[in-house]
BAMIFI-323954 format. One record per residue: residue number from 1; x, y, z of N, C-alpha, C in turn; residue in three letters. Coordinates in steps of 0.02 Angstrom, whole numbers, plus 50000, padded with zeros to 5 digits. Example, Ala and Ser with C-alpha at 12.3 -4.5 7.8 and 13.67 -1.06 7.14 Angstrom:
BEGIN
[1, [50660, 49716, 50390], [50615, 49775, 50390], [50660, 49835, 50390], ALA]
[2, [50642, 49888, 50354], [50684, 49947, 50357], [50645, 50002, 50394], SER]
This chain:
BEGIN
[1, [49201, 50638, 48889], [49182, 50593, 48913], [49253, 50540, 48917], MET]
[2, [49321, 50548, 48941], [49369, 50509, 48966], [49392, 50434, 49006], LYS]
[3, [49399, 50432, 49009], [49422, 50352, 49052], [49482, 50340, 49093], SER]
[4, [49509, 50312, 49135], [49579, 50315, 49202], [49563, 50224, 49189], ALA]
[5, [49656, 50226, 49211], [49659, 50154, 49201], [49720, 50155, 49254], ASN]
[6, [49685, 50121, 49323], [49744, 50171, 49367], [49774, 50123, 49413], ILE]
[7, [49853, 50098, 49398], [49839, 50035, 49453], [49874, 50085, 49487], GLN]
[8, [49873, 50027, 49520], [49864, 50061, 49608], [49923, 50025, 49654], LEU]
[9, [49973, 50052, 49708], [50014, 49995, 49777], [49940, 49937, 49781], GLU]
[10, [49983, 49894, 49790], [49982, 49828, 49809], [49892, 49854, 49864], THR]
[11, [49870, 49822, 49831], [49799, 49819, 49919], [49787, 49768, 49943], LEU]
[12, [49791, 49809, 50010], [49785, 49710, 50045], [49732, 49703, 50062], THR]
[13, [49674, 49716, 50075], [49602, 49702, 50077], [49535, 49718, 50035], CYS]
[14, [49528, 49664, 50067], [49430, 49687, 50035], [49420, 49772, 50056], PRO]
[15, [49420, 49790, 50083], [49417, 49848, 50153], [49468, 49925, 50082], SER]
[16, [49516, 49887, 50082], [49528, 49963, 50039], [49526, 49935, 49980], CYS]
[17, [49499, 49905, 49951], [49440, 49892, 49855], [49368, 49965, 49882], MET]
[18, [49305, 49931, 49935], [49300, 50004, 49938], [49312, 50063, 49945], GLN]
[19, [49353, 50086, 50002], [49374, 50159, 50032], [49407, 50221, 49948], LYS]
[20, [49418, 50169, 49881], [49467, 50204, 49860], [49382, 50202, 49815], ILE]
[21, [49336, 50147, 49836], [49304, 50175, 49772], [49255, 50218, 49794], GLU]
[22, [49225, 50211, 49866], [49190, 50276, 49871], [49222, 50350, 49862], ALA]
[23, [49286, 50335, 49867], [49338, 50409, 49871], [49324, 50423, 49787], ALA]
[24, [49311, 50396, 49736], [49313, 50403, 49659], [49236, 50430, 49642], LEU]
[25, [49200, 50368, 49670], [49115, 50396, 49668], [49113, 50447, 49690], LYS]
[26, [49100, 50520, 49758], [49128, 50513, 49761], [49137, 50628, 49738], SER]
[27, [49171, 50594, 49710], [49212, 50680, 49659], [49153, 50662, 49593], LEU]
[28, [49138, 50739, 49603], [49093, 50778, 49538], [49113, 50780, 49468], THR]
[29, [49087, 50756, 49434], [49128, 50719, 49391], [49150, 50643, 49354], GLY]
[30, [49130, 50603, 49400], [49147, 50552, 49393], [49079, 50509, 49369], VAL]
[31, [49086, 50482, 49332], [49045, 50420, 49288], [49027, 50358, 49343], ASP]
[32, [48966, 50371, 49413], [48952, 50329, 49458], [48952, 50275, 49475], LYS]
[33, [48951, 50240, 49386], [48911, 50149, 49376], [48957, 50138, 49332], GLU]
[34, [49024, 50194, 49295], [49071, 50160, 49279], [49152, 50146, 49339], SER]
[35, [49145, 50150, 49375], [49187, 50124, 49420], [49177, 50092, 49443], VAL]
[36, [49248, 50062, 49463], [49263, 49983, 49449], [49346, 49976, 49492], SER]
[37, [49367, 49954, 49566], [49403, 49934, 49590], [49418, 49864, 49565], VAL]
[38, [49481, 49822, 49588], [49516, 49754, 49551], [49566, 49725, 49626], SER]
[39, [49543, 49734, 49684], [49598, 49677, 49716], [49639, 49619, 49719], PHE]
[40, [49595, 49595, 49670], [49655, 49553, 49646], [49709, 49565, 49584], ASN]
[41, [49692, 49613, 49557], [49762, 49649, 49531], [49747, 49732, 49522], THR]
[42, [49719, 49744, 49596], [49757, 49819, 49582], [49766, 49875, 49547], SER]
[43, [49682, 49872, 49541], [49661, 49933, 49467], [49629, 49934, 49463], LYS]
[44, [49585, 50032, 49484], [49537, 50071, 49480], [49531, 50078, 49397], ALA]
[45, [49474, 50090, 49365], [49460, 50097, 49323], [49401, 50178, 49322], LYS]
[46, [49384, 50180, 49240], [49334, 50254, 49292], [49300, 50273, 49217], LEU]
[47, [49264, 50310, 49217], [49295, 50353, 49156], [49251, 50436, 49198], LYS]
[48, [49268, 50487, 49188], [49248, 50550, 49180], [49219, 50611, 49133], PHE]
[49, [49214, 50651, 49166], [49209, 50711, 49135], [49251, 50766, 49133], ASP]
[50, [49300, 50744, 49073], [49365, 50810, 49052], [49386, 50864, 49092], ASP]
[51, [49310, 50888, 49042], [49277, 50962, 49092], [49289, 50984, 49172], ASP]
[52, [49251, 50928, 49204], [49239, 50949, 49256], [49281, 50925, 49313], ALA]
[53, [49343, 50887, 49319], [49439, 50872, 49347], [49474, 50835, 49296], LEU]
[54, [49512, 50806, 49317], [49595, 50776, 49290], [49614, 50718, 49321], ASN]
[55, [49645, 50691, 49275], [49694, 50647, 49352], [49708, 50664, 49367], ILE]
[56, [49752, 50719, 49379], [49791, 50747, 49454], [49721, 50729, 49543], GLY]
[57, [49644, 50770, 49480], [49606, 50756, 49544], [49563, 50681, 49573], ASP]
[58, [49576, 50633, 49535], [49558, 50585, 49557], [49631, 50557, 49560], ILE]
[59, [49662, 50539, 49554], [49766, 50507, 49594], [49744, 50557, 49676], GLU]
[60, [49759, 50614, 49672], [49707, 50680, 49757], [49668, 50631, 49795], THR]
[61, [49625, 50610, 49753], [49578, 50565, 49800], [49593, 50506, 49828], ALA]
[62, [49623, 50471, 49795], [49653, 50428, 49788], [49704, 50417, 49850], ILE]
[63, [49743, 50449, 49865], [49797, 50473, 49905], [49774, 50477, 49944], THR]
[64, [49730, 50552, 49956], [49674, 50564, 50031], [49669, 50535, 50073], ARG]
[65, [49636, 50470, 50057], [49628, 50385, 50065], [49664, 50352, 50115], VAL]
[66, [49728, 50374, 50092], [49789, 50330, 50115], [49808, 50275, 50060], GLY]
[67, [49790, 50281, 50000], [49825, 50212, 49953], [49871, 50278, 49915], TYR]
[68, [49945, 50263, 49887], [49950, 50262, 49845], [49948, 50255, 49759], GLU]
[69, [49964, 50290, 49698], [49966, 50251, 49615], [50023, 50248, 49587], VAL]
[70, [50024, 50213, 49579], [50107, 50158, 49574], [50099, 50206, 49462], LYS]
[71, [50033, 50220, 49425], [50044, 50227, 49357], [49959, 50251, 49343], LYS]
[72, [49938, 50308, 49301], [49877, 50301, 49299], [49876, 50315, 49207], SER]
[73, [49875, 50289, 49155], [49824, 50290, 49078], [49762, 50331, 49051], THR]
[74, [49744, 50401, 49008], [49670, 50409, 49019], [49697, 50389, 48920], VAL]
[75, [49632, 50389, 48917], [49596, 50364, 48865], [49543, 50463, 48852], LYS]
C-alpha cells in the first residue's frame, strides 16, 4: 500500500471536492476509507495498492472529472 499526496488547482466550491472524492473512491485499488480531499488546501490524500494502479491512473481520474493536478508525491 502506498500513500499519495496530490496538490490540485484551486477548488472553487465544496461540490468540486465531492466530485474528486467520488472519482478517487471509484478506482479499483484505492483504500476508500483513506480518501480525503481538502477544500481549504486544495489537496487530496489517499492510500492505494500499487499493484492495482499507479499515480498516473489516479491523476487521470481527477482530470476526467474536470480538475487539474499541480503536483503529486507518492510514499
